[in-house]
ZAMARGU-4260 file (C-alpha; in steps of 0.2 Angstrom, whole numbers, plus 5000, padded with zeros to 4 digits):
<rodrens>
0) 5060/4948/5041 | 5069/4933/5047 | 5084/4941/5056 | 5081/4934/5073 | 5074/4917/5068
5) 5074/4906/5052 | 5056/4902/5052 | 5043/4912/5062 | 5029/4900/5056 | 5037/4885/5063
10) 5038/4894/5080 | 5020/4897/5080 | 5016/4879/5074 | 5026/4873/5089 | 5018/4886/5101
15) 5036/4891/5104 | 5031/4910/5106 | 5037/4916/5123 | 5034/4934/5116 | 5016/4932/5115
20) 5004/4938/5129 | 4986/4937/5134 | 4985/4955/5138 | 4987/4970/5127 | 5003/4981/5129
25) 5002/4994/5143 | 5014/5005/5134 | 5004/5004/5118 | 4988/5008/5127 | 4995/5023/5135
30) 5001/5031/5119 | 4985/5027/5110 | 4975/5035/5123 | 4985/5051/5122 | 4988/5052/5103
35) 4976/5041/5093 | 4957/5043/5093 | 4945/5028/5092 | 4939/5027/5074 | 4956/5030/5067
40) 4963/5017/5055 | 4977/5007/5063 | 4989/4994/5056 | 4996/4982/5068 | 5012/4975/5060
45) 5019/4958/5067 | 5002/4955/5076 | 5006/4937/5081 | 4991/4930/5089 | 4981/4946/5088
50) 4980/4951/5106 | 4984/4970/5103 | 4974/4970/5087 | 4958/4963/5095 | 4959/4975/5110
55) 4960/4990/5098 | 4946/4984/5088 | 4935/4982/5104 | 4940/5000/5108 | 4933/5006/5092
60) 4948/5007/5081 | 4947/5002/5063 | 4961/4988/5063 | 4970/4979/5050 | 4984/4967/5056
65) 4998/4958/5047 | 5010/4944/5052 | 5023/4934/5041 | 5016/4918/5050 | 5001/4910/5042
70) 4998/4900/5057 | 4998/4915/5068 | 4985/4924/5057 | 4974/4909/5057 | 4974/4908/5076
75) 4972/4927/5077 | 4957/4927/5066 | 4949/4913/5076 | 4952/4923/5092 | 4944/4939/5084
80) 4929/4929/5079 | 4927/4922/5097 | 4929/4939/5104 | 4916/4946/5091 | 4927/4960/5084
85) 4929/4965/5066 | 4948/4965/5063 | 4956/4961/5046 | 4970/4949/5047 | 4983/4946/5033
90) 4998/4934/5031 | 5012/4944/5023 | 5030/4949/5023 | 5028/4967/5028 | 5045/4972/5019
95) 5037/4967/5003 | 5026/4979/4993 | 5008/4979/4997 | 4993/4989/4992 | 4981/4996/5006
100) 4964/5002/5002 | 4969/5019/5010 | 4983/5025/5021 | 4983/5022/5040 | 4983/5035/5053
105) 4993/5025/5065 | 5005/5010/5063 | 5008/4999/5079 | 5024/4989/5080 | 5028/4980/5096
110) 5043/4969/5093 | 5046/4970/5074 | 5060/4983/5073 | 5069/4976/5087 | 5070/4959/5079
115) 5079/4966/5064 | 5098/4965/5067 | 5104/4973/5051 | 5103/4993/5050 | 5099/4993/5032
120) 5084/4981/5035 | 5078/4992/5049 | 5079/5007/5037 | 5069/4997/5025 | 5056/4993/5038
125) 5054/5011/5043 | 5052/5015/5024 | 5038/5003/5023 | 5030/5010/5039 | 5031/5028/5031
130) 5023/5022/5015 | 5009/5014/5024 | 5004/5030/5034 | 4995/5046/5029 | 5005/5062/5030
135) 5007/5066/5048 | 5003/5048/5053 | 5009/5041/5069 | 5020/5026/5072 | 5020/5018/5089
140) 5035/5007/5091 | 5040/4996/5107 | 5057/4989/5106 | 5068/4980/5119 | 5082/4992/5126
145) 5101/4990/5126 | 5100/4997/5144 | 5095/4979/5150 | 5109/4972/5160 | 5112/4957/5149
150) 5129/4956/5140 | 5132/4959/5121 | 5138/4941/5120 | 5122/4935/5127 | 5112/4946/5116
155) 5120/4938/5101 | 5120/4920/5108 | 5102/4920/5113 | 5095/4933/5100 | 5089/4945/5114
160) 5080/4959/5105 | 5088/4975/5110 | 5090/4993/5102 | 5097/5009/5108 | 5089/5026/5106
165) 5103/5029/5093 | 5098/5013/5084 | 5080/5019/5084 | 5084/5036/5078 | 5096/5030/5064
170) 5082/5019/5057 | 5068/5032/5058 | 5073/5050/5060 | 5075/5054/5041 | 5057/5049/5038
175) 5049/5053/5055 | 5049/5066/5068 | 5052/5059/5085 | 5038/5065/5097 | 5042/5055/5112
180) 5053/5040/5118 | 5051/5034/5136 | 5057/5018/5145 | 5044/5005/5149 | 5042/4986/5153
185) 5041/4977/5136 | 5028/4965/5144 | 5021/4957/5160 | 5027/4938/5159 | 5044/4931/5165
190) 5049/4930/5147 | 5044/4948/5142 | 5047/4958/5158 | 5062/4967/5152 | 5066/4985/5149
195) 5060/4993/5133 | 5058/5009/5124 | 5041/5015/5119 | 5042/5028/5105 | 5030/5039/5096
200) 5035/5044/5079 | 5026/5056/5067 | 5028/5054/5048 | 5037/5069/5040 | 5028/5077/5025
205) 5031/5069/5008 | 5035/5083/4996
</rodrens>
């Protein structure tokens, strides 16, 4: 999962993580409140410093959280301890096979799918999400939108994370029913206040 940067851990070690925020995602909260009950088992993929995972645990969700950066996981674990919440953090590459104690009812992905440039790798990511979910489980995805006014040249030059609805559908629709896609702000800071899509996807039955 190194499509947009060569070394995620180096970015966290250098505190060069403009995508991180101190407040949980409003789009994530809105979808959780409407579709996922507290007490549900939730996996936060690409959890970074753990802001969303810690918030979910404080609301009563059973949260496991993973990130490819060991530095991020160490810092997230320390933050959860200070907050007094029970969240299981693990450093891992989500695209590699992993054993879970039981399937999840919901997977949260804020900023992973949109960081993957290659369609085949986005397909592989969607497959791993599906494999992590129980039948009928939900995937909440928040990805930067190609409807932002930046040019394709700037997106390529600066690595802006952008997907179209067609990109999201191409990666997910064979394995997921698309329940809802709506526009939202990705975040609240000067670095993250760009247009995004918040998607709710339901795993198709495995026959």
